[in-house]
C-alpha positions as CSV (number, residue, x, y, z in Angstrom):
1,M,101.8,93.1,108.4
2,K,105.0,92.8,110.3
3,K,107.7,95.6,109.5
4,F,110.7,94.5,107.6
5,T,114.0,96.1,108.4
6,E,116.9,93.6,108.8
7,I,117.1,89.8,109.3
8,R,120.0,87.7,110.1
9,S,119.4,84.0,109.8
10,I,120.6,80.8,108.3
11,A,119.1,80.1,104.9
12,T,117.4,77.2,103.1
13,P,119.2,76.3,99.7
14,F,116.8,75.4,97.0
15,P,118.6,76.3,93.8
16,R,116.0,74.8,91.4
17,V,115.0,77.0,88.5
18,N,111.4,77.9,87.2
19,I,109.6,76.9,90.4
20,D,106.0,77.8,89.6
21,T,103.3,78.7,92.1
22,D,101.8,75.2,91.6
23,I,105.0,73.7,93.0
24,I,104.8,76.3,95.9
25,I,101.2,75.5,96.8
26,P,99.3,73.0,94.6
27,A,96.0,74.4,93.2
28,K,94.0,71.6,94.8
29,H,94.6,73.2,98.2
30,L,93.2,76.7,97.1
31,K,89.9,76.1,99.0
32,S,90.1,79.2,101.3
33,I,90.8,82.9,101.1
34,K,92.0,83.0,104.7
35,R,95.7,83.6,104.9
36,T,96.5,80.5,107.1
37,G,96.5,76.9,106.7
38,F,98.7,76.6,103.5
39,G,102.1,75.8,105.1
40,D,101.4,72.2,105.5
41,H,100.9,71.9,101.8
42,A,103.7,74.2,100.8
43,F,106.2,72.6,98.3
44,E,104.1,69.5,98.7
45,T,105.7,67.5,96.0
46,I,109.3,68.4,97.3
47,R,108.4,67.3,100.8
48,F,106.1,64.3,100.4
49,E,105.6,61.2,98.3
50,A,102.3,60.8,96.4
51,D,101.1,58.7,99.3
52,G,101.8,61.4,101.7
53,T,105.0,59.8,103.1
54,P,107.6,62.5,104.2
55,I,110.5,62.6,101.8
56,Q,113.6,62.2,104.0
57,D,116.2,65.1,104.3
58,N,114.2,67.4,102.0
59,V,115.5,71.0,102.6
60,F,112.1,72.2,104.0
61,D,111.8,69.8,106.9
62,C,115.4,68.8,107.7
63,D,116.8,69.7,111.0
64,R,119.8,71.3,109.3
65,Y,117.7,74.3,108.1
66,K,115.2,74.5,110.8
67,G,114.4,78.0,111.7
68,A,115.6,79.6,108.5
69,S,114.0,82.9,107.6
70,I,115.6,83.1,104.2
71,L,115.2,81.0,101.1
72,V,117.9,81.0,98.5
73,T,116.5,79.6,95.1
74,G,116.8,79.4,91.4
75,D,115.9,81.7,88.4
76,N,112.4,82.7,87.5
77,F,111.0,81.8,91.0
78,G,107.2,82.2,91.4
79,C,106.3,81.8,87.7
80,G,103.0,80.3,86.6
81,S,99.5,81.2,87.5
82,S,99.0,84.2,89.9
83,R,97.9,83.1,93.3
84,E,98.4,85.0,96.6
85,H,98.3,81.8,98.3
86,A,101.8,81.2,97.4
87,P,103.4,83.9,99.6
88,W,100.9,82.9,102.3
89,A,102.2,79.4,102.1
90,I,105.9,80.5,102.2
91,S,105.3,82.8,105.0
92,E,103.9,80.0,107.1
93,L,107.0,78.0,106.6
94,G,108.9,81.0,108.2
95,F,110.5,82.6,105.3
96,R,110.6,86.5,105.3
97,C,113.1,87.0,102.4
98,I,113.7,85.0,99.2
99,I,116.9,85.5,97.2
100,A,117.1,84.3,93.6
101,P,118.3,85.6,90.2
102,S,114.9,86.6,89.2
103,F,111.2,86.4,90.1
104,A,107.9,86.4,88.2
105,D,106.5,89.9,88.5
106,I,103.1,89.1,89.8
107,F,104.6,86.8,92.5
108,A,107.0,89.4,93.5
109,G,104.1,91.9,94.0
110,N,102.1,89.6,95.9
111,C,105.2,89.0,98.3
112,V,105.3,92.6,99.1
113,K,101.8,92.6,100.1
114,N,102.4,89.9,102.5
115,G,105.6,91.2,104.1
116,I,108.1,89.1,102.2
117,L,111.2,90.8,100.6
118,T,112.3,89.4,97.2
119,V,116.0,90.0,96.5
120,A,117.3,89.6,92.9
121,L,121.0,89.2,92.6
122,P,123.3,88.0,89.8
123,Q,123.5,84.2,89.3
124,T,127.0,84.0,90.5
125,D,126.1,85.9,93.8
126,V,123.1,83.5,94.4
127,D,125.3,80.5,93.7
128,A,127.7,81.8,96.3
129,L,124.9,82.2,98.8
130,V,123.6,78.6,98.1
131,L,127.0,77.3,99.1
132,A,127.0,79.5,102.3
133,A,123.5,78.2,103.1
134,E,124.6,74.5,102.5
135,A,127.6,75.3,105.0
136,G,125.2,76.6,107.6
137,H,126.5,80.4,107.5
138,K,124.2,83.1,108.5
139,I,123.0,85.6,106.1
140,C,122.1,89.2,106.8
141,V,119.5,91.0,104.7
142,N,119.3,94.8,105.4
143,L,116.4,96.6,103.5
144,P,117.2,100.1,104.4
145,N,120.7,99.8,102.9
146,Q,119.6,97.3,100.4
147,T,122.5,94.9,101.1
148,V,123.0,91.2,101.6
149,T,126.1,90.2,103.7
150,C,127.6,86.8,104.5
151,G,130.9,86.7,106.3
152,N,133.2,88.9,104.2
153,A,130.9,88.9,101.2
154,H,128.9,92.0,100.4
155,Y,126.1,92.4,97.8
156,E,123.8,95.3,96.9
157,F,120.5,94.9,95.4
158,D,117.9,97.1,93.7
159,F,114.4,97.4,94.9
160,N,111.2,99.4,94.0
161,S,111.2,102.4,96.3
162,A,107.4,102.3,97.0
163,H,107.6,98.6,97.7
164,K,110.5,99.2,100.0
165,Q,108.5,101.8,102.1
166,M,105.5,99.4,102.2
167,L,107.7,96.7,103.9
168,L,109.5,99.2,106.2
169,D,106.2,100.5,107.3
170,G,104.6,97.1,107.7
171,L,101.7,98.2,105.5
172,D,100.0,96.8,102.3
173,E,98.3,99.2,99.8
174,V,95.2,99.6,101.9
175,G,97.3,100.4,104.9
176,Q,99.3,102.8,102.9
177,T,96.2,104.5,101.6
178,L,94.8,104.8,105.2
179,K,97.8,106.9,106.0
180,S,96.0,109.7,104.3
181,A,92.7,109.0,106.2
182,A,92.3,112.5,107.3
183,A,92.7,113.9,103.7
184,I,90.2,111.3,102.5
185,S,87.7,112.4,105.3
186,T,88.1,115.9,104.4
187,Y,87.5,115.2,100.7
188,E,84.4,113.2,101.5
189,D,83.0,116.1,103.7
190,K,83.4,118.5,100.9
191,Q,81.7,116.2,98.4
192,K,78.9,115.9,100.9
193,L,78.3,119.7,100.5
194,T,78.8,120.0,96.8
195,T,77.0,116.8,95.7
196,P,74.8,115.7,98.5
197,W,72.6,113.6,96.1
198,L,75.4,111.1,95.9
199,F,75.3,110.3,99.7
200,K,71.5,109.9,100.0
201,A,70.6,106.4,101.2
């Protein structure tokens, strides 16, 4: 997982509320547990007509926001059913940070596991950032300082300290656990001496 410290990028404005995981990646595409191949279907109903024809000037494919690493969106983002495929799909579109007034808890947790920072800010601040994104201004998100800046505007955000460290280190829960590999090995060696029957083939 790539480490997250700071990104400075234009942003894609998508200020719709209650965007659920089925909008992010429709259930019909959940046919693999690989982490790739979902970007083409991300936000499918926003990007394509029912017959597959691209919807002109949708924010995810238009040249104006091409290369954006930040998504600025509406309240309760990522609600609905739990699926890790949602952050996989978002990541494949190039987004490393999502800014919204609030997120569904499970979705936010899945984002951390996949190197995506979710920044919750008051609605008025998000509204200002949507306007900035529409104007093509760059936004800077700094995780160590927990700040978002755009021009002269400066916002601070709260973030879970354990999740912050995971993103800074570029490690998911398994990777974090393996930082204690030496201690785990020492414990296992001790257990082999005190309870050898547990380790018999």
